[in-house]
N, C-alpha and C positions, 0 to 999 in steps of 0.2 A: 503494500499500498504506499501511497504517497505521503510524505513527511506533512506534518500540520505546519501552519505558518509561523507558530511560536519556535518550532525547530529550525525553519527556514533563517530566521532573522538571527539567530544564534551562529549562524554560520558566515554572518556578513559582518566586516570589519571594516571601519570607514576612519580615516584619520586624515590628518593635515598634510603628510606627505605621502608617499607611496605605500602601496601595500605590502605586505610582509611575503617573502618568498615562501612556497610551500607547493603541495600537490595538485593545487588548482591552476598554477602556471601552466600545466601540460595541456589545459583545455583553451587557452587564450588563443585565439584565431589570428591576432594582430601580428603582423611580421615584426622581425626585429630592426629591419632598416626600411627607408622609405624608398630606396631604389632595389627593386626586386627584378628576378629573371624566371624564366619558365623552369619548371622541375622535372618534365618528361616530354617524350614525344608520344603523342596518342597515335598517330598514322602518317603515311605518306602515300602520295599516288603518283604514279608517273616515274621519273627519272629525277631522283634528288640524292644527290651523292654525299656521304657522310652527314647526313642528316641528324644523327643521334649526338654529333659533335656539337650542336648548337645549345644543349643543354649541360654539358659537361665542363666546357671552357669559355670564356668569354672571347678569347683570341681565336677559337678554333673555327674553320669555315665550312659552310656547305654550298654546294653547287646545283642549281637546277640547270637541267641540259634538255628539256622537253618544253612545249607549249601546253600548258594546262596542267603542269606538274605542281604538286603542291604539297607542303608539310603542315600538320596539325599539331601546335604547341599547347601544352596545358601548364596552366600556372598553379595549379594545387588547390586554390582556393580562389573566391572572387575578388578581385583587384581593381584597379582604376586610375588612368593618369595619362601620362604623355609618353608615348612609345619611341624608342631610338634604336636604331640599328645601323651597321656599317655597311656599305655596299664596296666591298673589295675588288671586285672587276665586273666589267659589264661592256657589251657592245654598243655601238650606235642605236642599236635596234631593240636592246633588252628592257623590259618594262615588267612591273609585277603589281599586285593588289593585295589588300589585306580584308580579311571579315572576321567578326569577332561574334562571340556569343556566350552566354551564362551557362547555358544548359548542353550537353552533349547530342540533346535532340536535335538541334539546330545548326549543327556544324555543317557548313556548305561553302564550297569554294567561291560561289558566285552572289552570296547574299549574306548579311548580317541578320540576327534577330531584333525584334522591333524595339527601337529606341525612340525614334521621332515619328515613323510612318507605321501606322498599326494596320496589319493585315490578317485575314482570317487565318492564314497560316502560321503568322507570329514572325515573319522573316522579311519585314518590309525596308530594311534599310539598306540594302545594296552592299557595295565596297567602297574601300578608299583605293584610288587607283593613283600610281607613279608611273606616268607615261614616260617613252623614249623621247630624247636622251636622257638617261640618269647622270647623276654627277656622282663620281667616286668620292667615298669618305662618309662621315657621319650623318646620317639623315634622322632628323627629329622631327616628330608633329608638331604643329601649331597648338595653341590652346583650344582653339575652336576644334580642331581634329580629334581631340583627346577623345577616348572612350570612357565614360563614367564608370561602367561595371561590366566585367567579362571575366571568364575563366580560360575560354579557348581561343587562341589566336591561329588563323589560317592564312599563310604566306604563299600566294600562288603565282607562278610564273606565266605572263601573257604573252610570250614570244618563244619563237623555236630556238632563239640565241641564247647562248649560256650567262647564267647570273651567279655570282659568287657574293655570300652575305656571311656576317658573323655580328658577334655582340649585341645581342638582342636583350633589350632592358627596358623597365616601365618605372619611370619617376612618378610615385603616387602623389596625387594631388587632394585627396580627401584629407580630412582633419589638418587643414594648412596652418593652425596655430599651435600643432604640437610636434615636436622634433621627434618623440620617442612614442610611437603608437601602443606600446605594450605598459607605459607606465601610468596605469590605473591606481587611482587614489584608495579604491576598495576592492575587495575580492568575494566570492562566493563559492562555498563548498558544502554540497548537502548529497553525500553517498546515501542511498535507499537499498538495503539489502534486500528488501522484501519485493523490489521490482526487477522485471526481466533485465533492464539495463541499469545497474547500479549508479552509473554515473549521469543518467539522463537528465536530471534536473541541472546539475552544473554544466552539461554541454549546453542546454536550453538557454542558461542565463547567459554564457560567454558567446553564443551565437547572436542573442540579443545585443549585446554589448558592441559586437564588432558590426553588427548590421547598423546601428545608429553612428558609429565611426565612418563608415563607407558613405552615409547620407548626409555627412557634415561637408560641406563644400565652400569654397570661395563664393563670395556674392556676386562676382563678376565672372563666373564660369557654370552660370545656369544654361539652359536648353535653350536655344533661338526658336521663337513661335511668331509667325508660323515656320514649319520645317523648311531646309533647302529643298529645292526640286530634285527630281531625278534620284530618289532614295537616299538623299545624303543626310548628314545631321552636323550641327553645331553646337558648342558648348562653351561658348563665350559671351553668353548675353548675360544682362544684369538680373539679378534674383531679386531684385527691389530695392527701394531707398535707404539701404543700409550699407554698412562697412563691415567686414569681418566674416567670420563663418555663419552660414545659415544652414538650417536643418531642411532637407528637402525629402519629398515622399520616396524616393528612389534613387540610388547611385546612378543606374543606367537609363531608365525610362521616364523617370518623372523628377528632371532636376527643375522642379519650381517648388515654392514654399509649400509645406506641408499644409494639407487640408484635412488629414486624418485625425488631428488633434482638436477637440473642443474648447479651445483657448484662442487668445487673440491672434491677430493677423500675422505678425512677424516674430520671428523666433530665433534666438541663437542657444547655443550650447555651451555651457561653461564648465560642465564635469565635476562639480563641487560637491556631488553626492550627498544631499540632505537625505535624512531617513525618511522624511515626511511627505516626500513627492514618490508616488507610485509610477515612477517610470522604467525603462529597461533597467534592470538589475540594481536598482538603487544607485548607479553609477552616475547617471545623467540627471542634469536640471534643466529644464526649457524656461527661458526667460521672455515673457511676453515683452518685446521691445517696443511695442506701441505705449505701453504703461510707462515704461523708463522715460520715453521722449515726452510724453504727457506731463510726468513729473519734473521735467527738467533736467533728466539725466541724461549721460551720454548714451548714444545708440550703439 
């Protein structure tokens, strides 16, 4: 059976500094660095030479040698931000594209899952294309090109000419006001020997905490509305008349102010974890920004 509320609260420690280290740290989804790399190759198609090297060494290279050849990279968890890769070698005709998805169900070399363009099939966003001629060296997405939330990245050669790449990484843009994503001020640990998964409640708590983190973005990196034409997306719009981070409905699809909470119109997240607010994991507090402005406080 599930533990009672009183038992759960005994497992929560809140302090002015950081939470103590303990077995609960194993359930923290937040990465140790805001620069992350793919952890595995899920699949390849066509001719991609040395694809496995892309996840073993930042300097190791993989070469595409056929039109429509592609590799699917798995980041191991939901991430979001600005993607970079190095173009080591290319001909004047080499070109490629990127598609993104949160779920393996929507892995597709020709389109991404819904972020801006909704379809019945859930795959309305198309791809990001990098046309010939390519420039050798480091290629980095713009802020607008960033993908707010994804787990799987598909890199597709759109030419029969060879293309060699390396050094694939992602600069996480969510939680812009935190350098250390794992620096929680509180923790939660509630093993339940009577349930089929003894750590279910602890996993649920940390999943909720990480979800709030991925949904906390810079106020100038919201979704552009209306969406760009031809299945594209742009995540460099204003999220409202505020500065600093804002809490949005979803990292990937709903990068607009949250409408799922029955509190005032504008919110920010300050992560001071008061025990009186029933938010995710008692770790986060939502501040009605409109009330602060009405009272003469800083936005």
